[in-house]
Backbone and ligand atoms as CSV (ligand in chain L), in Angstrom:
chain,resi,resn,atom,element,x,y,z
A,1,MET,N,N,188.442,-59.236,44.357
A,1,MET,CA,C,188.087,-59.493,42.979
A,1,MET,C,C,186.702,-60.129,42.940
A,2,VAL,N,N,185.765,-59.497,42.241
A,2,VAL,CA,C,184.382,-59.976,42.301
A,2,VAL,C,C,183.799,-60.165,40.898
A,3,CYS,N,N,183.262,-61.373,40.647
A,3,CYS,CA,C,182.489,-61.595,39.421
A,3,CYS,C,C,181.158,-62.209,39.809
A,4,LEU,N,N,180.532,-62.952,38.924
A,4,LEU,CA,C,179.227,-63.531,39.243
A,4,LEU,C,C,179.371,-64.892,39.941
A,5,GLY,N,N,180.066,-65.809,39.284
A,5,GLY,CA,C,180.121,-67.181,39.813
A,5,GLY,C,C,181.337,-67.488,40.670
A,6,ASN,N,N,182.363,-66.618,40.592
A,6,ASN,CA,C,183.666,-66.869,41.252
A,6,ASN,C,C,184.289,-68.171,40.781
A,7,ILE,N,N,184.066,-68.501,39.498
A,7,ILE,CA,C,184.757,-69.668,38.937
A,7,ILE,C,C,185.539,-69.339,37.660
A,8,CYS,N,N,185.187,-68.260,36.962
A,8,CYS,CA,C,185.892,-67.940,35.706
A,8,CYS,C,C,186.804,-66.712,35.834
A,9,ARG,N,N,186.191,-65.522,35.978
A,9,ARG,CA,C,186.987,-64.292,35.899
A,9,ARG,C,C,187.717,-63.946,37.185
A,10,SER,N,N,186.993,-63.876,38.301
A,10,SER,CA,C,187.660,-63.419,39.529
A,10,SER,C,C,188.728,-64.382,40.046
A,11,PRO,N,N,188.606,-65.712,39.830
A,11,PRO,CA,C,189.735,-66.570,40.228
A,11,PRO,C,C,191.009,-66.259,39.422
A,12,LEU,N,N,190.818,-65.907,38.128
A,12,LEU,CA,C,191.985,-65.494,37.339
A,12,LEU,C,C,192.562,-64.195,37.887
A,13,ALA,N,N,191.686,-63.244,38.202
A,13,ALA,CA,C,192.149,-61.966,38.754
A,13,ALA,C,C,192.908,-62.185,40.061
A,14,GLU,N,N,192.376,-63.064,40.916
A,14,GLU,CA,C,193.063,-63.350,42.181
A,14,GLU,C,C,194.436,-63.973,41.916
A,15,GLY,N,N,194.468,-64.947,41.024
A,15,GLY,CA,C,195.736,-65.631,40.737
A,15,GLY,C,C,196.781,-64.702,40.144
A,16,ILE,N,N,196.343,-63.846,39.221
A,16,ILE,CA,C,197.260,-62.897,38.581
A,16,ILE,C,C,197.804,-61.911,39.612
A,17,MET,N,N,196.905,-61.377,40.442
A,17,MET,CA,C,197.344,-60.400,41.447
A,17,MET,C,C,198.247,-61.061,42.479
A,18,GLN,N,N,197.908,-62.283,42.891
A,18,GLN,CA,C,198.748,-62.984,43.872
A,18,GLN,C,C,200.156,-63.178,43.319
A,19,GLU,N,N,200.253,-63.496,42.046
A,19,GLU,CA,C,201.564,-63.682,41.405
A,19,GLU,C,C,202.372,-62.370,41.434
A,20,LYS,N,N,201.705,-61.254,41.175
A,20,LYS,CA,C,202.410,-59.960,41.207
A,20,LYS,C,C,202.821,-59.589,42.630
A,21,ILE,N,N,201.937,-59.910,43.595
A,21,ILE,CA,C,202.250,-59.666,45.005
A,21,ILE,C,C,203.494,-60.449,45.401
A,22,ASN,N,N,203.530,-61.717,44.979
A,22,ASN,CA,C,204.692,-62.567,45.308
A,22,ASN,C,C,205.962,-62.020,44.648
A,23,GLN,N,N,205.857,-61.688,43.373
A,23,GLN,CA,C,207.040,-61.221,42.642
A,23,GLN,C,C,207.605,-59.942,43.229
A,24,LYS,N,N,206.709,-59.045,43.623
A,24,LYS,CA,C,207.159,-57.734,44.129
A,24,LYS,C,C,207.246,-57.696,45.652
A,25,LYS,N,N,207.000,-58.870,46.283
A,25,LYS,CA,C,207.079,-58.973,47.746
A,25,LYS,C,C,206.259,-57.888,48.438
A,26,LEU,N,N,205.019,-57.711,47.979
A,26,LEU,CA,C,204.116,-56.726,48.584
A,26,LEU,C,C,203.396,-57.377,49.767
A,27,SER,N,N,203.099,-56.576,50.775
A,27,SER,CA,C,202.365,-57.123,51.915
A,27,SER,C,C,200.863,-56.892,51.714
A,28,TRP,N,N,200.372,-57.348,50.568
A,28,TRP,CA,C,198.965,-57.196,50.227
A,28,TRP,C,C,198.276,-58.552,50.355
A,29,GLU,N,N,196.989,-58.496,50.606
A,29,GLU,CA,C,196.182,-59.718,50.598
A,29,GLU,C,C,195.138,-59.595,49.492
A,30,VAL,N,N,195.012,-60.633,48.691
A,30,VAL,CA,C,193.981,-60.642,47.645
A,30,VAL,C,C,193.081,-61.855,47.840
A,31,ASP,N,N,191.814,-61.674,47.554
A,31,ASP,CA,C,190.854,-62.767,47.624
A,31,ASP,C,C,189.841,-62.531,46.503
A,32,SER,N,N,188.976,-63.516,46.252
A,32,SER,CA,C,187.941,-63.329,45.243
A,32,SER,C,C,186.642,-63.948,45.718
A,33,SER,N,N,185.555,-63.523,45.084
A,33,SER,CA,C,184.232,-64.022,45.436
A,33,SER,C,C,183.296,-63.735,44.274
A,34,GLY,N,N,182.085,-64.316,44.369
A,34,GLY,CA,C,181.059,-64.082,43.347
A,34,GLY,C,C,179.810,-63.509,43.986
A,35,THR,N,N,179.089,-62.699,43.237
A,35,THR,CA,C,177.835,-62.169,43.782
A,35,THR,C,C,176.800,-63.283,43.895
A,36,GLY,N,N,176.907,-64.312,43.061
A,36,GLY,CA,C,176.000,-65.458,43.129
A,36,GLY,C,C,176.618,-66.595,43.924
A,37,ALA,N,N,175.742,-67.457,44.466
A,37,ALA,CA,C,176.218,-68.568,45.314
A,37,ALA,C,C,176.179,-69.908,44.598
A,38,TYR,N,N,175.774,-69.909,43.301
A,38,TYR,CA,C,175.536,-71.190,42.601
A,38,TYR,C,C,176.731,-72.130,42.628
A,39,HIS,N,N,177.940,-71.578,42.653
A,39,HIS,CA,C,179.125,-72.443,42.529
A,39,HIS,C,C,179.945,-72.498,43.810
A,40,SER,N,N,179.363,-72.090,44.928
A,40,SER,CA,C,180.108,-72.046,46.187
A,40,SER,C,C,180.763,-73.391,46.497
A,41,GLY,N,N,182.017,-73.330,46.889
A,41,GLY,CA,C,182.776,-74.524,47.248
A,41,GLY,C,C,183.477,-75.196,46.087
A,42,GLU,N,N,183.158,-74.752,44.844
A,42,GLU,CA,C,183.748,-75.406,43.664
A,42,GLU,C,C,185.138,-74.855,43.342
A,43,LEU,N,N,185.905,-75.687,42.650
A,43,LEU,CA,C,187.168,-75.255,42.040
A,43,LEU,C,C,186.875,-74.245,40.945
A,44,PRO,N,N,187.876,-73.440,40.551
A,44,PRO,CA,C,187.702,-72.617,39.358
A,44,PRO,C,C,187.351,-73.484,38.146
A,45,ASP,N,N,186.679,-72.873,37.172
A,45,ASP,CA,C,186.349,-73.550,35.916
A,45,ASP,C,C,187.634,-74.126,35.293
A,46,PRO,N,N,187.557,-75.324,34.734
A,46,PRO,CA,C,188.756,-75.939,34.129
A,46,PRO,C,C,189.419,-75.057,33.070
A,47,ARG,N,N,188.604,-74.260,32.381
A,47,ARG,CA,C,189.170,-73.378,31.337
A,47,ARG,C,C,189.980,-72.240,31.955
A,48,SER,N,N,189.570,-71.769,33.135
A,48,SER,CA,C,190.371,-70.755,33.841
A,48,SER,C,C,191.634,-71.381,34.411
A,49,ILE,N,N,191.507,-72.587,34.957
A,49,ILE,CA,C,192.695,-73.280,35.476
A,49,ILE,C,C,193.723,-73.453,34.359
A,50,LYS,N,N,193.229,-73.816,33.155
A,50,LYS,CA,C,194.123,-74.088,32.021
A,50,LYS,C,C,194.833,-72.816,31.532
A,51,VAL,N,N,194.084,-71.726,31.406
A,51,VAL,CA,C,194.722,-70.509,30.896
A,51,VAL,C,C,195.699,-69.948,31.933
A,52,ALA,N,N,195.360,-70.074,33.216
A,52,ALA,CA,C,196.296,-69.625,34.258
A,52,ALA,C,C,197.580,-70.461,34.185
A,53,LYS,N,N,197.403,-71.781,34.056
A,53,LYS,CA,C,198.555,-72.673,34.000
A,53,LYS,C,C,199.460,-72.351,32.812
A,54,SER,N,N,198.839,-71.952,31.689
A,54,SER,CA,C,199.631,-71.617,30.505
A,54,SER,C,C,200.484,-70.370,30.738
A,55,HIS,N,N,200.145,-69.612,31.777
A,55,HIS,CA,C,200.959,-68.446,32.174
A,55,HIS,C,C,201.707,-68.732,33.484
A,56,ASN,N,N,201.876,-70.018,33.793
A,56,ASN,CA,C,202.612,-70.444,34.996
A,56,ASN,C,C,201.995,-69.970,36.303
A,57,ILE,N,N,200.679,-69.906,36.335
A,57,ILE,CA,C,199.977,-69.551,37.565
A,57,ILE,C,C,199.031,-70.701,37.938
A,58,ASP,N,N,199.158,-71.156,39.188
A,58,ASP,CA,C,198.318,-72.252,39.684
A,58,ASP,C,C,197.182,-71.671,40.512
A,59,ILE,N,N,195.933,-71.897,40.075
A,59,ILE,CA,C,194.798,-71.365,40.842
A,59,ILE,C,C,193.950,-72.485,41.457
A,60,THR,N,N,194.535,-73.703,41.520
A,60,THR,CA,C,193.740,-74.840,42.013
A,60,THR,C,C,193.601,-74.857,43.540
A,61,ASN,N,N,194.256,-73.909,44.217
A,61,ASN,CA,C,194.045,-73.756,45.671
A,61,ASN,C,C,192.734,-73.013,45.972
A,62,GLN,N,N,192.141,-72.407,44.966
A,62,GLN,CA,C,190.961,-71.563,45.201
A,62,GLN,C,C,189.658,-72.375,45.227
A,63,ARG,N,N,188.699,-71.900,46.041
A,63,ARG,CA,C,187.344,-72.456,46.065
A,63,ARG,C,C,186.368,-71.292,46.036
A,64,ALA,N,N,185.302,-71.456,45.281
A,64,ALA,CA,C,184.344,-70.355,45.112
A,64,ALA,C,C,183.621,-70.042,46.414
A,65,ARG,N,N,183.384,-68.758,46.620
A,65,ARG,CA,C,182.540,-68.335,47.743
A,65,ARG,C,C,181.724,-67.124,47.295
A,66,GLN,N,N,180.636,-66.888,48.018
A,66,GLN,CA,C,179.800,-65.742,47.691
A,66,GLN,C,C,180.321,-64.487,48.378
A,67,PHE,N,N,180.189,-63.357,47.693
A,67,PHE,CA,C,180.542,-62.064,48.280
A,67,PHE,C,C,179.700,-61.822,49.534
A,68,GLN,N,N,180.342,-61.288,50.575
A,68,GLN,CA,C,179.651,-60.988,51.832
A,68,GLN,C,C,179.734,-59.485,52.129
A,69,SER,N,N,178.729,-58.960,52.784
A,69,SER,CA,C,178.759,-57.537,53.170
A,69,SER,C,C,180.033,-57.200,53.943
A,70,GLN,N,N,180.487,-58.152,54.761
A,70,GLN,CA,C,181.716,-57.981,55.555
A,70,GLN,C,C,182.931,-57.643,54.696
A,71,ASP,N,N,182.926,-58.147,53.445
A,71,ASP,CA,C,184.075,-57.882,52.557
A,71,ASP,C,C,184.267,-56.386,52.340
A,72,LEU,N,N,183.179,-55.630,52.449
A,72,LEU,CA,C,183.271,-54.184,52.248
A,72,LEU,C,C,184.042,-53.501,53.376
A,73,ASP,N,N,184.128,-54.162,54.524
A,73,ASP,CA,C,184.960,-53.662,55.625
A,73,ASP,C,C,186.347,-54.283,55.593
A,74,ASN,N,N,186.412,-55.558,55.196
A,74,ASN,CA,C,187.670,-56.310,55.315
A,74,ASN,C,C,188.703,-55.972,54.245
A,75,PHE,N,N,188.262,-55.367,53.132
A,75,PHE,CA,C,189.185,-55.073,52.034
A,75,PHE,C,C,189.172,-53.582,51.698
A,76,ASP,N,N,190.301,-53.096,51.199
A,76,ASP,CA,C,190.427,-51.673,50.855
A,76,ASP,C,C,189.892,-51.381,49.462
A,77,LEU,N,N,189.991,-52.380,48.573
A,77,LEU,CA,C,189.511,-52.215,47.201
A,77,LEU,C,C,188.614,-53.392,46.851
A,78,ILE,N,N,187.469,-53.095,46.263
A,78,ILE,CA,C,186.550,-54.124,45.789
A,78,ILE,C,C,186.503,-53.949,44.272
A,79,LEU,N,N,187.078,-54.905,43.554
A,79,LEU,CA,C,187.282,-54.761,42.110
A,79,LEU,C,C,186.338,-55.686,41.362
A,80,THR,N,N,185.382,-55.084,40.659
A,80,THR,CA,C,184.342,-55.864,39.995
A,80,THR,C,C,184.608,-55.971,38.495
A,81,MET,N,N,184.049,-57.025,37.887
A,81,MET,CA,C,184.343,-57.338,36.486
A,81,MET,C,C,183.394,-56.651,35.508
A,82,ASP,N,N,182.095,-56.536,35.887
A,82,ASP,CA,C,181.145,-55.930,34.951
A,82,ASP,C,C,180.109,-55.088,35.703
A,83,ALA,N,N,179.228,-54.468,34.933
A,83,ALA,CA,C,178.281,-53.506,35.508
A,83,ALA,C,C,177.316,-54.181,36.471
A,84,SER,N,N,176.974,-55.425,36.177
A,84,SER,CA,C,176.052,-56.145,37.044
A,84,SER,C,C,176.699,-56.453,38.401
A,85,ASN,N,N,177.920,-56.964,38.389
A,85,ASN,CA,C,178.638,-57.202,39.657
A,85,ASN,C,C,178.769,-55.904,40.429
A,86,TYR,N,N,179.130,-54.846,39.699
A,86,TYR,CA,C,179.354,-53.534,40.317
A,86,TYR,C,C,178.102,-53.070,41.050
A,87,GLN,N,N,176.967,-53.169,40.353
A,87,GLN,CA,C,175.715,-52.699,40.965
A,87,GLN,C,C,175.290,-53.580,42.125
A,88,ASN,N,N,175.467,-54.879,41.990
A,88,ASN,CA,C,175.066,-55.793,43.077
A,88,ASN,C,C,175.885,-55.579,44.340
A,89,VAL,N,N,177.162,-55.281,44.170
A,89,VAL,CA,C,178.004,-55.006,45.343
A,89,VAL,C,C,177.670,-53.633,45.917
A,90,LYS,N,N,177.478,-52.680,45.035
A,90,LYS,CA,C,177.189,-51.303,45.484
A,90,LYS,C,C,175.910,-51.254,46.331
A,91,ARG,N,N,174.973,-52.096,45.979
A,91,ARG,CA,C,173.703,-52.170,46.711
A,91,ARG,C,C,173.917,-52.580,48.174
A,92,LEU,N,N,174.998,-53.305,48.445
A,92,LEU,CA,C,175.264,-53.782,49.809
A,92,LEU,C,C,176.020,-52.758,50.651
A,93,ALA,N,N,176.530,-51.704,49.998
A,93,ALA,CA,C,177.312,-50.713,50.730
A,93,ALA,C,C,176.396,-49.890,51.633
A,94,THR,N,N,176.896,-49.618,52.845
A,94,THR,CA,C,176.077,-48.883,53.816
A,94,THR,C,C,176.704,-47.552,54.207
A,95,SER,N,N,177.831,-47.205,53.583
A,95,SER,CA,C,178.459,-45.922,53.893
A,95,SER,C,C,179.198,-45.429,52.649
A,96,LYS,N,N,179.508,-44.143,52.658
A,96,LYS,CA,C,180.263,-43.557,51.546
A,96,LYS,C,C,181.655,-44.192,51.468
A,97,GLU,N,N,182.224,-44.481,52.645
A,97,GLU,CA,C,183.557,-45.099,52.689
A,97,GLU,C,C,183.547,-46.453,51.978
A,98,GLN,N,N,182.524,-47.245,52.246
A,98,GLN,CA,C,182.403,-48.541,51.563
A,98,GLN,C,C,182.177,-48.343,50.071
A,99,GLU,N,N,181.285,-47.436,49.716
A,99,GLU,CA,C,180.980,-47.198,48.297
A,99,GLU,C,C,182.217,-46.823,47.503
A,100,GLU,N,N,183.078,-46.016,48.125
A,100,GLU,CA,C,184.258,-45.519,47.406
A,100,GLU,C,C,185.309,-46.593,47.162
A,101,LYS,N,N,185.170,-47.742,47.836
A,101,LYS,CA,C,186.117,-48.845,47.609
A,101,LYS,C,C,185.792,-49.633,46.336
A,102,ILE,N,N,184.568,-49.463,45.814
A,102,ILE,CA,C,184.065,-50.333,44.751
A,102,ILE,C,C,184.372,-49.733,43.379
A,103,HIS,N,N,185.017,-50.531,42.538
A,103,HIS,CA,C,185.412,-50.060,41.204
A,103,HIS,C,C,185.181,-51.155,40.168
A,104,LEU,N,N,185.048,-50.736,38.912
A,104,LEU,CA,C,185.212,-51.668,37.800
A,104,LEU,C,C,186.712,-51.835,37.620
A,105,ILE,N,N,187.188,-53.069,37.626
A,105,ILE,CA,C,188.642,-53.280,37.626
A,105,ILE,C,C,189.319,-52.655,36.402
A,106,MET,N,N,188.654,-52.665,35.237
A,106,MET,CA,C,189.313,-52.155,34.029
A,106,MET,C,C,189.502,-50.639,34.044
A,107,ASN,N,N,188.815,-49.942,34.965
A,107,ASN,CA,C,189.039,-48.503,35.061
A,107,ASN,C,C,190.446,-48.164,35.571
A,108,PHE,N,N,191.150,-49.156,36.122
A,108,PHE,CA,C,192.554,-48.913,36.503
A,108,PHE,C,C,193.483,-48.989,35.296
A,109,ALA,N,N,193.036,-49.664,34.236
A,109,ALA,CA,C,193.831,-49.720,33.004
A,109,ALA,C,C,193.404,-48.603,32.051
A,110,SER,N,N,192.109,-48.354,31.972
A,110,SER,CA,C,191.541,-47.341,31.068
A,110,SER,C,C,190.597,-46.462,31.870
A,111,PRO,N,N,191.163,-45.458,32.579
A,111,PRO,CA,C,190.357,-44.656,33.498
A,111,PRO,C,C,189.132,-44.029,32.844
A,112,GLY,N,N,188.005,-44.170,33.516
A,112,GLY,CA,C,186.781,-43.514,33.076
A,112,GLY,C,C,186.067,-44.180,31.907
A,113,MET,N,N,186.624,-45.256,31.370
A,113,MET,CA,C,186.031,-45.896,30.181
A,113,MET,C,C,184.904,-46.868,30.545
A,114,ASN,N,N,184.852,-47.250,31.824
A,114,ASN,CA,C,183.841,-48.224,32.275
A,114,ASN,C,C,183.796,-49.480,31.407
A,115,GLN,N,N,184.984,-49.929,31.022
A,115,GLN,CA,C,185.091,-51.153,30.219
A,115,GLN,C,C,184.806,-52.357,31.133
A,116,ILE,N,N,184.147,-53.365,30.589
A,116,ILE,CA,C,183.859,-54.561,31.398
A,116,ILE,C,C,184.754,-55.721,30.963
A,117,VAL,N,N,184.943,-56.668,31.894
A,117,VAL,CA,C,185.603,-57.933,31.547
A,117,VAL,C,C,184.492,-58.884,31.159
A,118,PRO,N,N,184.406,-59.277,29.873
A,118,PRO,CA,C,183.270,-60.073,29.423
A,118,PRO,C,C,183.217,-61.446,30.085
A,119,ASP,N,N,182.001,-61.903,30.367
A,119,ASP,CA,C,181.795,-63.213,30.985
A,119,ASP,C,C,182.102,-64.306,29.955
A,120,PRO,N,N,183.120,-65.130,30.213
A,120,PRO,CA,C,183.519,-66.134,29.211
A,120,PRO,C,C,182.828,-67.478,29.395
A,121,TYR,N,N,181.892,-67.579,30.346
A,121,TYR,CA,C,181.351,-68.872,30.767
A,121,TYR,C,C,180.701,-69.641,29.621
A,122,TYR,N,N,179.932,-68.918,28.780
A,122,TYR,CA,C,179.182,-69.589,27.714
A,122,TYR,C,C,179.904,-69.565,26.374
A,123,GLY,N,N,181.194,-69.621,26.376
A,123,GLY,CA,C,181.932,-69.721,25.119
A,123,GLY,C,C,183.174,-70.511,25.433
A,124,ASN,N,N,184.075,-70.603,24.497
A,124,ASN,CA,C,185.310,-71.316,24.816
A,124,ASN,C,C,186.550,-70.510,24.514
A,125,ASP,N,N,186.377,-69.408,23.787
A,125,ASP,CA,C,187.563,-68.703,23.302
A,125,ASP,C,C,187.813,-67.402,24.037
A,126,GLY,N,N,187.058,-67.142,25.115
A,126,GLY,CA,C,187.210,-65.851,25.781
A,126,GLY,C,C,188.229,-65.814,26.888
A,127,PHE,N,N,188.760,-66.976,27.261
A,127,PHE,CA,C,189.549,-67.034,28.497
A,127,PHE,C,C,190.916,-66.353,28.384
A,128,GLU,N,N,191.574,-66.514,27.246
A,128,GLU,CA,C,192.882,-65.859,27.086
A,128,GLU,C,C,192.699,-64.331,27.051
A,129,ASN,N,N,191.631,-63.880,26.387
A,129,ASN,CA,C,191.335,-62.440,26.355
A,129,ASN,C,C,191.092,-61.904,27.767
A,130,VAL,N,N,190.317,-62.648,28.553
A,130,VAL,CA,C,190.067,-62.259,29.947
A,130,VAL,C,C,191.386,-62.193,30.709
A,131,TYR,N,N,192.225,-63.182,30.499
A,131,TYR,CA,C,193.532,-63.194,31.176
A,131,TYR,C,C,194.331,-61.927,30.845
A,132,GLU,N,N,194.394,-61.600,29.554
A,132,GLU,CA,C,195.196,-60.440,29.119
A,132,GLU,C,C,194.651,-59.139,29.710
A,133,MET,N,N,193.322,-59.009,29.708
A,133,MET,CA,C,192.707,-57.793,30.260
A,133,MET,C,C,193.033,-57.667,31.753
A,134,LEU,N,N,192.879,-58.777,32.481
A,134,LEU,CA,C,193.100,-58.728,33.929
A,134,LEU,C,C,194.562,-58.518,34.264
A,135,ASP,N,N,195.443,-59.070,33.458
A,135,ASP,CA,C,196.875,-58.870,33.698
A,135,ASP,C,C,197.228,-57.393,33.550
A,136,GLU,N,N,196.661,-56.756,32.540
A,136,GLU,CA,C,196.926,-55.330,32.322
A,136,GLU,C,C,196.386,-54.499,33.498
A,137,ALA,N,N,195.160,-54.802,33.918
A,137,ALA,CA,C,194.562,-54.033,35.016
A,137,ALA,C,C,195.353,-54.236,36.305
A,138,CYS,N,N,195.730,-55.492,36.592
A,138,CYS,CA,C,196.472,-55.764,37.836
A,138,CYS,C,C,197.827,-55.063,37.825
A,139,GLU,N,N,198.468,-55.032,36.667
A,139,GLU,CA,C,199.755,-54.338,36.564
A,139,GLU,C,C,199.578,-52.854,36.895
A,140,CYS,N,N,198.521,-52.248,36.369
A,140,CYS,CA,C,198.250,-50.825,36.638
A,140,CYS,C,C,197.953,-50.588,38.114
A,141,ILE,N,N,197.230,-51.522,38.733
A,141,ILE,CA,C,196.892,-51.381,40.165
A,141,ILE,C,C,198.166,-51.464,41.010
A,142,VAL,N,N,199.031,-52.411,40.686
A,142,VAL,CA,C,200.295,-52.533,41.418
A,142,VAL,C,C,201.125,-51.265,41.251
A,143,GLU,N,N,201.188,-50.740,40.017
A,143,GLU,CA,C,201.953,-49.514,39.785
A,143,GLU,C,C,201.371,-48.347,40.563
A,144,GLN,N,N,200.054,-48.276,40.632
A,144,GLN,CA,C,199.414,-47.140,41.298
A,144,GLN,C,C,199.553,-47.167,42.818
A,145,PHE,N,N,199.507,-48.353,43.398
A,145,PHE,CA,C,199.416,-48.428,44.870
A,145,PHE,C,C,200.657,-48.939,45.569
A,146,SER,N,N,201.676,-49.417,44.846
A,146,SER,CA,C,202.837,-49.978,45.527
A,146,SER,C,C,203.983,-48.968,45.569
L,1,4NP,P1,P,182.229,-65.852,36.308
L,1,4NP,O1,O,181.476,-66.690,35.167
L,1,4NP,O2,O,181.224,-64.876,36.861
L,1,4NP,O3,O,183.350,-65.191,35.590
L,1,4NP,O4,O,182.688,-66.860,37.354
L,1,4NP,C1,C,180.243,-67.339,35.363
L,1,4NP,C2,C,180.218,-68.572,35.965
L,1,4NP,C3,C,179.019,-69.228,36.120
L,1,4NP,C4,C,177.852,-68.647,35.696
L,1,4NP,C5,C,177.886,-67.403,35.100
L,1,4NP,C6,C,179.094,-66.737,34.943
L,1,4NP,N1,N,176.604,-69.335,35.847
L,1,4NP,O5,O,175.581,-68.805,35.377
L,1,4NP,O6,O,176.578,-70.419,36.417
């Protein structure tokens, strides 16, 4: 799960997917990162922690880290939140195999629509919407691959 800061959107995506993995007892591993390093080592944003908690998901075990080229080998799917994250990750790909792993996460809920998960950092009311969008996408991903 990849966003810009790895404090708002992708920590929610990781937490939501981890919850589905636990519920369905899947042998999947999920992690998250940001294309930027500004918040490395930090907890998720308090607003993401709060909205996750309101859905009974605890994301306070997470710490922000920057996306690494190695992630393109270590993971089967690289799920990005918006066009900027998508392009920044795609730029690091060195093979067709790596490139094909990279997707906009919402394309699993609405194929081909290239819908983005809006960055909620500079507002206060976007977090529940982000949660709902990511929950829908994660549900579709679990249905497709499990
Ligand atoms: P995120 O949100 O990419 O969903 O974690 C942001 C967090 C921090 C910043 C931008 C977006 N920032 O500019 O510091």
